[in-house]
C-alpha positions in Angstrom: -49.2 32.9 -28.8 -50.2 32.0 -25.3 -47.4 30.3 -23.4 -49.5 27.3 -22.7 -49.8 26.4 -26.4 -47.4 24.8 -28.8 -47.2 26.4 -32.2 -46.8 24.4 -35.3 -43.6 25.8 -36.7 -42.3 25.4 -40.3 -38.7 24.7 -39.6 -36.2 26.0 -42.1 -32.5 25.1 -42.3 -30.1 27.7 -43.5 -26.6 27.2 -44.9 -25.8 30.8 -44.2 -22.7 31.3 -46.2 -24.3 30.3 -49.5 -26.9 33.0 -49.9 -26.7 36.1 -52.2 -24.3 38.7 -51.0 -22.6 36.2 -48.7 -25.6 35.1 -46.8 -29.2 36.2 -46.7 -29.4 39.7 -47.9 -33.2 39.9 -47.5 -33.0 38.8 -43.8 -32.8 41.1 -40.8 -29.5 41.9 -39.4 -28.2 40.7 -36.1 -27.4 43.6 -33.8 -24.9 43.4 -31.0 -25.7 46.3 -28.8 -22.7 48.5 -27.7 -23.4 47.9 -24.0 -23.0 44.2 -24.5 -20.0 44.1 -26.7 -18.0 46.7 -24.8 -16.3 44.6 -22.1 -15.8 45.7 -18.6 -12.2 46.4 -17.6 -12.4 44.5 -14.7 -33.7 18.7 -1.0 -32.8 15.5 -2.8 -34.7 15.2 -6.1 -32.9 12.0 -7.3 -35.2 9.8 -9.2 -38.2 11.9 -8.2 -41.0 12.1 -10.8 -41.7 15.5 -12.2 -45.2 16.7 -12.0 -46.9 18.9 -14.6 -47.9 21.0 -11.6 -45.5 22.7 -9.2 -44.9 21.6 -5.6 -46.9 23.2 -2.9 -45.1 25.8 -0.7 -43.9 24.6 2.6 -46.0 25.5 5.6 -44.5 28.2 7.8 -42.9 31.6 7.4 -40.2 32.1 4.8 -36.9 33.6 5.9 -36.7 37.1 4.7 -34.0 39.5 3.6 -32.2 41.4 6.3 -33.9 44.5 5.0 -37.4 43.0 5.6 -38.4 43.9 9.1 -42.2 43.9 8.9 -44.5 40.9 9.0 -45.8 41.7 5.6 -42.5 42.2 3.8 -42.2 40.2 0.5 -39.0 39.1 -1.1 -38.0 38.5 -4.7 -36.8 34.9 -5.5 -33.9 34.5 -7.9 -33.2 31.1 -9.6 -30.5 30.7 -12.3 -30.2 27.4 -14.1 -26.9 26.6 -15.9 -27.0 23.8 -18.6 -23.4 22.8 -19.5 -22.3 21.7 -23.0 -21.9 18.3 -24.5 -18.9 16.6 -22.8 -18.5 19.5 -20.3 -18.7 18.7 -16.6 -17.8 21.2 -13.9 -16.6 18.7 -11.3 -14.5 16.7 -13.9 -13.1 19.7 -15.8 -12.1 22.3 -13.1 -8.8 20.7 -12.0 -7.5 20.6 -15.6 -8.8 24.2 -16.3 -11.1 22.8 -19.0 -14.3 24.1 -17.4 -16.7 25.7 -19.7 -18.0 29.3 -19.6 -21.3 27.9 -18.3 -19.5 26.4 -15.3 -17.7 29.6 -14.7 -20.9 31.7 -14.9 -22.4 29.3 -12.4 -19.6 29.8 -10.0 -19.8 33.6 -10.5 -23.3 33.6 -8.9 -21.7 32.6 -5.6 -23.2 30.5 -2.9 -26.9 29.8 -2.6 -28.5 32.1 0.0 -31.9 31.1 1.3 -32.3 34.2 3.3 -31.8 36.4 0.3 -33.7 33.8 -1.8 -30.9 33.5 -4.4 -30.1 30.1 -5.9 -28.1 28.6 -8.8 -28.7 25.2 -10.3 -26.0 23.4 -12.3 -26.8 20.7 -14.9 -23.8 18.6 -16.1 -23.4 18.5 -19.9 -25.0 15.8 -22.0 -22.7 12.8 -22.3 -21.1 13.3 -18.9 -21.6 11.7 -15.5 -24.7 12.9 -13.7 -25.3 10.7 -10.6 -28.7 12.2 -9.7 -30.4 11.0 -12.9 -28.4 7.8 -13.3 -26.3 8.9 -16.3 -22.9 7.1 -16.1 -21.5 9.4 -18.7 -19.1 8.8 -21.7 -21.7 6.6 -23.4 -22.2 6.5 -27.2 -25.9 7.1 -26.8 -25.1 10.2 -24.7 -22.4 11.7 -26.8 -23.8 10.9 -30.2 -27.6 11.0 -29.7 -28.0 13.2 -26.5 -29.4 10.4 -24.4 -30.5 11.5 -20.9 -31.5 14.9 -22.2 -35.1 14.7 -21.1 -34.1 13.4 -17.6 -31.9 16.5 -17.3 -34.9 18.7 -18.1 -37.1 16.9 -15.6 -34.4 17.1 -12.9 -33.9 20.8 -13.5 -37.7 21.5 -13.3 -37.9 19.5 -10.1 -35.1 21.5 -8.6 -36.7 24.8 -9.5 -40.0 23.6 -8.0 -38.2 22.7 -4.8 -36.8 26.1 -4.4 -40.0 27.9 -5.2 -41.8 25.6 -2.6 -39.4 26.9 0.1 -41.4 30.1 0.3 -45.1 30.6 0.8 -46.7 32.4 -2.1 -47.7 35.2 0.2 -44.1 35.9 1.0 -42.9 36.2 -2.6 -42.8 39.6 -4.3 -41.9 37.9 -7.6 -40.1 34.8 -9.1 -37.1 35.7 -11.3 -35.4 33.2 -13.5 -32.3 33.2 -15.7 -31.1 30.4 -18.0 -27.7 29.7 -19.5 -26.5 27.0 -21.9 -23.7 26.0 -24.2 -24.0 23.6 -27.2 -26.6 21.0 -26.4 -26.9 22.7 -23.1 -28.1 25.8 -25.0 -30.7 23.6 -26.7 -31.7 22.3 -23.2 -32.0 25.9 -21.9 -34.3 26.7 -24.8 -36.4 23.6 -24.3 -36.5 24.4 -20.6 -37.8 27.9 -21.3 -40.6 26.4 -23.3 -41.4 23.9 -20.5 -41.7 26.8 -18.1 -43.9 28.7 -20.5 -46.2 25.7 -21.0 -46.2 24.1 -17.5 -45.5 26.8 -15.0 -46.5 30.2 -16.4 -50.0 31.7 -16.4 -51.1 35.0 -17.9 -49.5 36.8 -20.9 -46.6 39.1 -21.9 -45.8 41.5 -19.1 -48.1 39.9 -16.7 -46.9 36.3 -16.2 -47.6 34.5 -12.9 -46.3 31.3 -11.4 -48.9 28.5 -11.9 -52.0 30.5 -11.0 -50.5 31.5 -7.6 -50.7 35.2 -8.5 -46.9 35.5 -7.8 -45.4 37.5 -10.7 -43.0 35.4 -12.9 -40.2 36.9 -14.9 -37.7 34.9 -17.0 -35.4 37.9 -17.2 -32.5 36.6 -19.2 -31.3 33.6 -21.3 -27.7 33.5 -22.3 -26.7 31.0 -25.0 -23.4 29.9 -26.4 -23.6 28.4 -30.0 -26.8 26.3 -29.8 -26.4 22.8 -31.2 -29.2 20.3 -30.8 -28.2 17.0 -32.5 -30.8 15.1 -30.5 -31.5 11.6 -31.9 -29.9 11.0 -35.3 -27.8 14.2 -36.1 -27.7 15.8 -39.5 -24.2 14.3 -40.1 -25.8 10.8 -39.9 -27.0 11.4 -43.5 -23.5 10.6 -44.7 -22.4 6.9 -44.9 -18.9 8.2 -44.8 -19.5 9.6 -41.3 -20.3 6.1 -40.1 -17.2 4.7 -41.9 -15.0 7.3 -40.2 -16.5 6.5 -36.9 -15.7 2.8 -37.5 -12.1 3.6 -38.3 -11.9 4.2 -42.1 -8.9 6.3 -43.2 -9.9 9.9 -42.8 -8.1 11.2 -45.9 -9.5 8.5 -48.1 -13.1 9.2 -46.8 -12.8 12.9 -47.5 -11.4 12.4 -51.0 -14.2 10.0 -51.8 -16.9 12.5 -50.7 -15.2 15.5 -52.4 -15.1 13.9 -55.8 -18.1 11.5 -55.6 -20.2 11.1 -58.7 -23.6 9.5 -59.3 -24.7 7.8 -62.5 -27.8 9.2 -64.2 -29.5 7.0 -66.7 -29.2 8.3 -70.2 -26.9 11.1 -69.1 -23.9 9.5 -67.5 -21.9 10.5 -64.4 -22.7 13.7 -62.6 -21.3 15.3 -59.4 -23.0 13.8 -56.3 -25.1 16.4 -54.4 -22.6 16.3 -51.4 -19.5 16.5 -53.6 -17.6 19.8 -54.0 -19.0 20.5 -57.4 -22.5 19.3 -56.4 -22.5 21.9 -53.6 -20.7 24.8 -55.1 -23.0 25.7 -57.9 -26.6 26.6 -58.2 -29.2 28.6 -56.4 -28.0 29.9 -53.0 -28.4 27.4 -50.2 -25.9 24.5 -50.4 -26.7 21.6 -48.1 -23.8 19.4 -47.0 -26.1 17.2 -44.9 -29.1 16.3 -47.1 -31.6 13.7 -45.9 -34.1 13.2 -43.1 -32.0 13.2 -39.9 -31.9 16.7 -38.5 -31.1 16.3 -34.8 -34.4 17.7 -33.5 -36.0 14.6 -32.0 -37.9 14.3 -28.8 -37.3 17.3 -26.4 -35.5 19.3 -29.1 -38.6 19.3 -31.4 -39.3 23.0 -30.7 -36.4 25.3 -29.8 -38.2 28.6 -30.5 -37.6 31.1 -27.8 -40.9 31.8 -26.1 -42.3 35.2 -25.2 -41.8 34.4 -21.6 -38.1 35.2 -22.1 -37.6 38.9 -21.7 -34.0 39.0 -23.1 -32.1 36.4 -25.0 -28.5 36.8 -26.1 -27.1 34.1 -28.5 -23.4 34.1 -29.3 -22.6 32.3 -32.5 -19.2 30.7 -33.5 -18.2 32.2 -36.9 -15.6 29.6 -37.8 -17.4 26.4 -36.8 -18.0 24.1 -39.8 -18.6 20.5 -38.6 -21.6 18.8 -40.0 -22.2 17.3 -36.6 -22.5 20.7 -35.0 -25.2 22.5 -37.0 -26.3 25.8 -35.5 -29.8 26.4 -34.2 -30.3 30.2 -34.7 -32.8 32.0 -32.5 -34.3 33.4 -35.6 -37.7 32.2 -36.7 -37.5 31.9 -40.5 -36.9 35.4 -41.8 -37.3 37.3 -38.6 -35.8 37.6 -35.1 -38.2 37.5 -32.2 -38.3 40.9 -30.4 -36.7 39.4 -27.3 -33.6 38.0 -29.0 -30.2 39.3 -30.1 -27.8 37.1 -32.0 -24.1 38.0 -32.2 -21.4 36.4 -34.4 -18.0 36.1 -32.7 -14.7 34.7 -34.1 -13.7 31.1 -33.3 -15.1 27.6 -33.4 -17.7 26.1 -31.1 -15.6 25.8 -27.9 -13.7 29.0 -28.6 -17.0 30.6 -27.5 -18.4 28.1 -24.9 -15.0 27.2 -23.4 -13.6 23.8 -22.6 -10.4 23.5 -24.5 -7.5 22.3 -22.4 -4.5 24.8 -22.0 -1.9 24.1 -24.7 -4.2 22.1 -27.0 -3.1 22.8 -30.6 -0.7 25.3 -29.3 -3.4 27.7 -28.1 -4.2 29.0 -24.6 -0.6 29.3 -23.3 -1.8 31.2 -20.3 -5.1 31.5 -18.5 -5.8 35.0 -19.9 -5.1 34.0 -23.5 -8.2 31.9 -24.2 -10.5 33.3 -26.9 -13.5 31.9 -25.0 -12.8 34.4 -22.2 -14.0 37.2 -24.5 -17.4 35.5 -25.0 -17.5 34.8 -21.3 -17.0 38.4 -20.4 -19.6 39.6 -23.0 -22.2 37.2 -21.5 -21.3 38.1 -17.9 -21.7 41.8 -18.6 -25.0 41.2 -20.5 -26.3 39.2 -17.6 -25.4 41.9 -15.1 -27.1 44.5 -17.3 -30.3 42.5 -17.2 -30.3 42.1 -13.4 -28.9 38.5 -13.0 -27.3 38.4 -9.5 -23.8 37.4 -10.6 -20.8 38.7 -8.8 -18.7 41.3 -10.5 -15.3 40.5 -11.9 -12.7 41.1 -9.2 -15.2 40.4 -6.4 -15.9 36.7 -6.9 -16.3 34.7 -3.7 -15.1 31.5 -5.5 -11.4 31.3 -5.0 -9.4 31.6 -8.2 -12.4 32.3 -10.4 -11.0 35.7 -11.5 -8.3 34.0 -13.5 -11.0 32.3 -15.5 -12.4 35.6 -16.6 -9.2 37.5 -17.4 -8.3 38.6 -20.9 -4.7 39.8 -21.4 -4.0 43.2 -23.1 -2.4 41.2 -26.0 -5.6 39.1 -26.5 -7.7 42.3 -26.4 -5.5 44.1 -28.8 -5.7 41.2 -31.3 -9.4 40.9 -30.8 -10.1 44.6 -31.4 -7.9 44.6 -34.5 -9.4 41.4 -35.9 -13.0 42.7 -35.3 -12.2 46.0 -37.0 -11.3 44.0 -40.1 -14.1 41.4 -39.9 -16.8 43.8 -38.8 -18.8 44.1 -35.7 -22.3 43.5 -36.9 -25.1 45.5 -38.5 -25.4 42.8 -41.2 -27.5 39.8 -41.9 -26.3 36.6 -40.1 -25.0 35.0 -43.3 -23.1 38.1 -44.4 -21.5 38.3 -40.9 -20.4 34.7 -40.9 -19.0 34.9 -44.4 -16.9 38.0 -43.5 -15.2 35.9 -40.9 -14.8 32.9 -43.2 -13.1 35.1 -45.9 -10.4 35.9 -43.4 -10.2 32.3 -42.2 -9.7 30.9 -45.7 -7.1 33.6 -46.5 -5.2 32.6 -43.3 -5.4 28.9 -44.0 -4.2 29.1 -47.6 -1.3 31.4 -46.4 -0.3 28.7 -44.0 -0.7 25.9 -46.5 1.6 27.7 -49.0 4.2 28.0 -46.2 4.6 24.2 -46.2 6.3 24.4 -49.6 8.9 26.7 -48.0 9.5 24.3 -45.2 7.4 26.3 -42.7 5.7 24.1 -40.1 2.5 24.7 -38.3 3.3 27.4 -35.7 4.4 25.8 -32.5 4.4 22.3 -34.1 7.2 21.0 -31.8 5.4 22.1 -28.7 2.1 20.7 -30.0 3.8 17.3 -30.6 5.3 17.4 -27.1 1.8 18.2 -25.6 0.2 15.4 -27.6 2.8 12.9 -26.3 2.2 14.2 -22.8 -1.6 13.7 -23.3 -1.0 10.2 -24.6 1.0 9.2 -21.5 -1.7 10.8 -19.3 -4.4 8.9 -21.2 -2.6 5.6 -20.8 -2.1 6.2 -17.1 -5.8 7.1 -16.6 -6.9 4.1 -18.6 -4.9 1.9 -16.2 -6.5 3.6 -13.2 -9.9 3.3 -14.8 -9.4 -0.4 -15.4 -8.5 -0.9 -11.7 -11.7 1.0 -10.7 -13.7 -1.2 -13.1 -12.4 -4.3 -11.4 -13.5 -2.9 -8.0 -16.9 -2.3 -9.5 -17.1 -5.9 -10.8 -16.0 -7.2 -7.3 -18.6 -5.0 -5.5 -21.3 -6.1 -8.0 -20.5 -9.8 -7.3 -20.6 -9.2 -3.6 -23.9 -7.4 -3.8 -25.3 -10.2 -6.0 -24.2 -12.8 -3.5 -25.7 -10.9 -0.6 -29.0 -10.5 -2.4 -29.0 -14.2 -3.3 -28.6 -15.2 0.3 -31.3 -12.8 1.4 -33.7 -14.2 -1.2 -33.0 -17.8 -0.2 -33.6 -16.9 3.5 -37.0 -15.3 2.6 -38.1 -18.3 0.5 -41.1 -20.1 2.0 -39.5 -23.4 1.2 -36.7 -22.8 3.7 -37.1 -25.1 6.7 -36.8 -24.5 9.5 -37.7 -20.8 9.0 -34.9 -18.4 9.8 -35.3 -16.1 12.7 -36.1 -12.4 12.4 -32.7 -11.5 13.7 -31.0 -13.7 11.1 -33.2 -12.1 8.4 -32.4 -8.6 9.6 -28.7 -9.3 9.6 -28.9 -10.6 6.0 -30.9 -7.6 4.9 -28.4 -5.3 6.5 -25.5 -7.0 4.7 -27.4 -6.8 1.4 -28.0 -3.1 1.9 -24.4 -2.6 2.8 -23.2 -4.4 -0.3 -25.6 -2.3 -2.4 -24.1 0.9 -1.0 -20.6 -0.4 -1.6 -21.5 -1.1 -5.2 -23.0 2.4 -5.6 -19.9 4.0 -4.2 -17.6 1.9 -6.4 -19.6 2.9 -9.5 -19.5 6.5 -8.4 -15.7 6.5 -8.1 -15.4 4.8 -11.5 -17.7 7.2 -13.2 -16.1 10.2 -11.7 -12.7 9.1 -12.9 -14.1 8.2 -16.3 -15.4 11.7 -16.6 -11.9 13.1 -16.0 -10.3 10.5 -18.4 -12.8 11.4 -21.2 -11.6 15.0 -21.2 -8.0 14.1 -22.3 -7.7 15.7 -25.8 -7.2 13.4 -28.7 -4.2 14.1 -31.0 -5.0 16.4 -33.9 -1.8 17.5 -35.5 -1.8 14.8 -38.2 -5.4 15.6 -38.9 -4.6 19.3 -39.5 -2.4 18.3 -42.4 -5.1 15.9 -43.8 -7.7 18.7 -43.8 -5.2 21.2 -45.2 -4.5 19.0 -48.2 -8.2 18.3 -48.7 -8.9 22.1 -48.6 -6.3 22.6 -51.3 -7.8 19.8 -53.4 -11.3 21.2 -53.0 -10.1 24.7 -54.1 -8.4 23.2 -57.2 -11.7 21.5 -58.1 -13.5 24.8 -57.9 -10.7 26.4 -60.0 -11.2 23.8 -62.7 -14.8 24.8 -63.3 -18.3 23.4 -62.7 -18.1 20.3 -64.8 -21.0 18.6 -66.5 -24.4 19.3 -64.9 -23.4 22.7 -63.4 -22.5 24.7 -66.5 -24.3 28.0 -66.5 -25.1 28.0 -62.8 -23.5 30.6 -60.5 -21.0 29.7 -57.8 -22.4 30.1 -54.4 -20.9 32.9 -52.3 -19.2 30.7 -49.7 -17.4 28.8 -52.4 -16.6 32.0 -54.3 -15.0 33.3 -51.2 -12.9 30.1 -50.8 -11.8 30.2 -54.4 -10.9 33.9 -54.2 -8.7 33.3 -51.2 -7.0 30.4 -52.9 -6.3 32.3 -56.1 -5.1 35.4 -54.2 -2.5 33.2 -52.5 -1.5 30.7 -55.2 -2.2 32.5 -58.4 -1.7 36.2 -57.7 0.8 35.9 -54.8 -1.4 38.5 -53.1 -2.8 36.5 -50.2 -3.0 37.5 -46.5 0.0 39.3 -45.3 -1.4 41.2 -42.3 0.6 39.7 -39.5 -1.9 40.7 -36.8 -4.7 38.7 -38.5 -2.3 35.8 -39.0 -1.3 35.9 -35.4 -4.9 36.0 -34.3 -5.7 32.7 -36.0 -2.3 31.2 -35.0 -2.7 32.0 -31.3 -6.4 31.9 -30.5 -8.6 30.0 -33.0 -8.7 26.2 -32.7 -9.2 23.7 -35.5 -12.3 21.9 -34.5 -12.3 19.7 -37.6 -8.9 18.2 -36.8 -9.8 17.8 -33.1 -13.0 15.9 -33.9 -12.5 14.0 -37.2 -15.5 11.8 -36.6 -17.7 12.8 -39.5 -17.3 13.4 -43.2 -17.2 17.2 -43.1 -15.1 18.7 -45.8 -12.9 21.7 -44.9 -14.7 23.5 -47.7 -18.2 22.9 -46.3 -20.4 25.8 -45.1 -21.9 25.4 -41.7 -25.6 24.3 -41.6 -27.9 26.5 -39.7 -31.4 25.8 -38.6 -33.8 28.7 -38.2 -36.8 27.9 -36.1 -36.9 24.2 -37.1 -35.5 21.2 -39.0 -37.0 21.0 -42.5 -34.1 20.8 -44.8 -35.1 23.7 -47.0 -32.3 26.2 -47.7 -33.1 29.5 -46.1 -32.2 31.4 -49.2 -35.3 29.9 -50.9 -37.5 32.1 -48.8 -38.7 35.3 -50.2 -37.4 37.3 -47.3 -40.4 39.7 -47.5 -41.5 39.1 -43.9 -38.5 40.6 -42.2 -39.2 42.9 -39.3 -38.2 46.5 -40.1 -36.9 47.0 -36.5 -34.3 44.3 -37.1 -33.5 45.2 -40.7 -32.8 48.7 -39.5 -30.4 47.8 -36.7 -26.9 48.8 -37.7 -24.3 49.2 -35.0 -21.0 51.0 -35.4 -17.8 49.1 -35.1 -17.1 48.3 -31.5 -14.1 47.4 -29.5 -13.6 45.6 -26.2 -11.2 46.1 -23.4 
């Protein structure tokens, strides 16, 4: 396919952990290469419209590299674009050590250098304050529906154009690009790659040029952390219960209602609802916990296929994420991986890969080098260096204090290596890989639930409660400060409105006698000054709001709610399929859940490996408890889209079109350190 065309793609949604053999046995295996998984030891474009054509180069001679001494020397241009995740904002998060892996990778490229023609562009996460495009941040439309996403893409393209335009085409040896993204930022990176392919690239594979200038164009690397689109109505919007939870309905009651819901069939009687536990657990592989039309692929997220313009794409996938509101967009196209993509499944939930959890939240990250997300960061950093991205090496960062954000303690690495040796390091289809992680997760969770009966609390519960109380006090303080800033905004707006009103009255032709030019100029200056004061007041308010929005919500009580619901769901499975499902097989994801439950509660032979228990206790967060804004059951599989958004279970595909090169990729077990 030529990059200037848009393919009509049949989108397929996969619920990976519900396919035969714990996933999609007919699909190609994801293949983490050993060189990637082996960690190292150590202009103003605000409001400017974006053209479908690039900006012309500036007249004059480009500054060249110190090594260029001849008049005909050409230089390579490097531009890296970093799209942060939903709710992640570098400026707001750094002081509280909640900055994401995308923000840390951005800093690791160092300062822009126009002489060396090396630039980094940072795009704040969707739902956060972004002054340049007019996004105030922390809005419902931004956080829930990805509002201002297209404006972010337009702004990023304009910024790339501005940097390319600094150098006459005759002075450029080639234009090199790298893209990074987390969560919706990963979706933005993929959409941006398609925009570049369709609007800026000419030629074909191996011979791309920048917009018919003849300058070679290479999109060398795209690094993605757990792509989630959820643009427009997300998949979780299918459930009425999600809306009720968002409106304040009791979480436990809402989960129980969904778990046991029935529907009345005329002439037959009550049957399990499609989204109930029994409705999902039995039948042909491919359970769908989010049935219906919303799929989260509206507008700019309508086509997230990785174009051929991208030379190398590495996608890190969160093995333990389950939330209906965070469905994964795999880089796979149906049954096959594009030849330029590698997908790697890593332990943890969404932000355990992309970063952004506050230190101490849920008793995890007790030191800067104990964050599970640092493993994913180091993997991505090394992969970027291997593909030529001009990031600085660990231990040589020019950004003060950045080394701490990349460190992984010997204890973390020891636990990681041990866990991965038990879960497996790849060489399997995506679904089988995820299910291998979920088996261990369910075994750990039931082991912990059983401990409640013996009086065992959640590990570090006292410290978690203390941390939540501290966060509550901090939130109350910041709310007071935010209210004061809001009053200042209101006052500045009133003054600006008054100044504009005076100016309009003075400009009215009905005013007699007419005001002098000097009086009019004075009034105009006062109106301009009042406008600037309003803009500054709004800026201070939105900056503070961005920091306030990052205070973690309490989750300890929610952990117990989800634990009890998981126990109830397992008992439903143990009691059998019920009417309507008799004779149908149990889907692999639910079979793994039931096996873990019975091993612990029936056979007294559950998880006893202390290193695996410690791994989950110390490093893996509970994203369900920290979110609690939709009707996701703790027994749900994660929904995964592969190339699109049609809600057809991936397992219904024949699997006969797999690429042998991917099906044959089987890597040995690897360790990091």
